[in-house]
N, C-alpha and C positions, 0 to 999 in steps of 0.2 A: 385049608389053609384058610381060607376066607371065613369058615365058621369057625374054627379057633382066632383068627384075631379078631374076629367081631364078640367073641365071647371073652376076650381078655381086656379088647381096645375098645370097642363098640363102633366101629370101622370097619371095614376092606382093603386089601390096597387099592384096587379103584376109584373111591371112595375118599380114602386117604391123601391122595391127590389131586384128588379135584372136587373138595368138599362144596356143596350148592348151598348149602348156607354161610359160608365163607365168601362168595365169590364164583363159585368153582360153577360146572358144570350137571356132575351126576347126585344123586341123595339115594335113597334107602335104609330096607331097616329087617333086618333081620329074626325069623322067634322059629326055637328050637331048630334053627338050619335051615330053615324053608324063609325064602323072599314073600313079603308080606306086604311092602312097600317098596316102588321103585320110582325114583325121575330123573329124567336126562331133559338139559334147557339144550335144544339142538339149536335155538338163535344163539345164544350166548357160543357157543360150540367151535357156531360155524364164523361168527363175527374172531373169535380167538385162530381159527383154524385160516382163517382169510388177513384176519391183521399179523401173526407169528408167521405164519409158513413162509407167506409169500415174498417179504422182504429177507426173509432167511436166505430160501434160493437166490435172488437177487445176488446179496454178498453172495452168497457159496460162488454162483457164477460169476461175477465182477472179478473173486479173489482166483478163481479157475482158468480164465482168459489173461490177466495179470500172469500168469507164472509161466517164467520161461522155463523150466525145470518140467518136463516130459514127463517124466515119473512122477513126481508132486502132482502134476495137473492133474495124469491120470487117477493119481491117489485123491485128491477133491471129489472129481467127476463121478466116481467109484463107491466113494463115502455114505455110512450109512444116513449122514445129517443130508446129504444130498435127494438120496432115493424118495426118502420118505416127507421131501418139500415136493417133490414132480409129484408122490402120490397127492400129497395133501390138495394140490391142486387140480385134479384131473378127476380122479373119482371118491375119495371119501369127504371134498366138501360140498359136493353135489350129493351122495345118499347117505354119509354119516358123518360128515366133519369134525372128524376126528383127529387132534393134535399126535396123539400112539401114548399121550400119557399116562389112560389109563390103560391101556394095551399091555403097555411096556411092562406093568407092574403087575399084570395080571399072571397068577400062577398058570393056570388054563393053557396046557401045549407049551409052558416055559421050556421042558426039557428039545423040543422041539426046534426050540431058537436058538439053541445055543450052537457057536461053533464047534467041530472041530477040532 
C-alpha cells in the first residue's frame, strides 16, 4: 500500500499526514519500493506531542470531572482520545514523541487495529 501510494502520489500514508518539508516531522524517499532516505524531526515531534496532547488531556479530564452522568463520564475516560493522551504523556514523549497520526494511517497491522 505504501509503495503503491508512493508510485502514484510521491508520498506514503505517514509522510502525507506529517510532511517534514511542510512543517511536519517525517520525510523520506522510496526508489523501486525501497526506502533510500528517511528523516524524523524528533524535537519537532516532541514539541507537538507535549504541546497538543497535554492540553487535550487536561480538557478531557476537566470535562469528565464535570460530567454528572456516570455513563458519559466513563465513556470519556475510556475513549481512544483520552487513552492516547495518557500514552503520549508517559511512554511516547520520552522514547518516541509520537502524536499517533503517522501510526493511525499506517497500513502495517491495520487489520489488527479494527474493532470487531
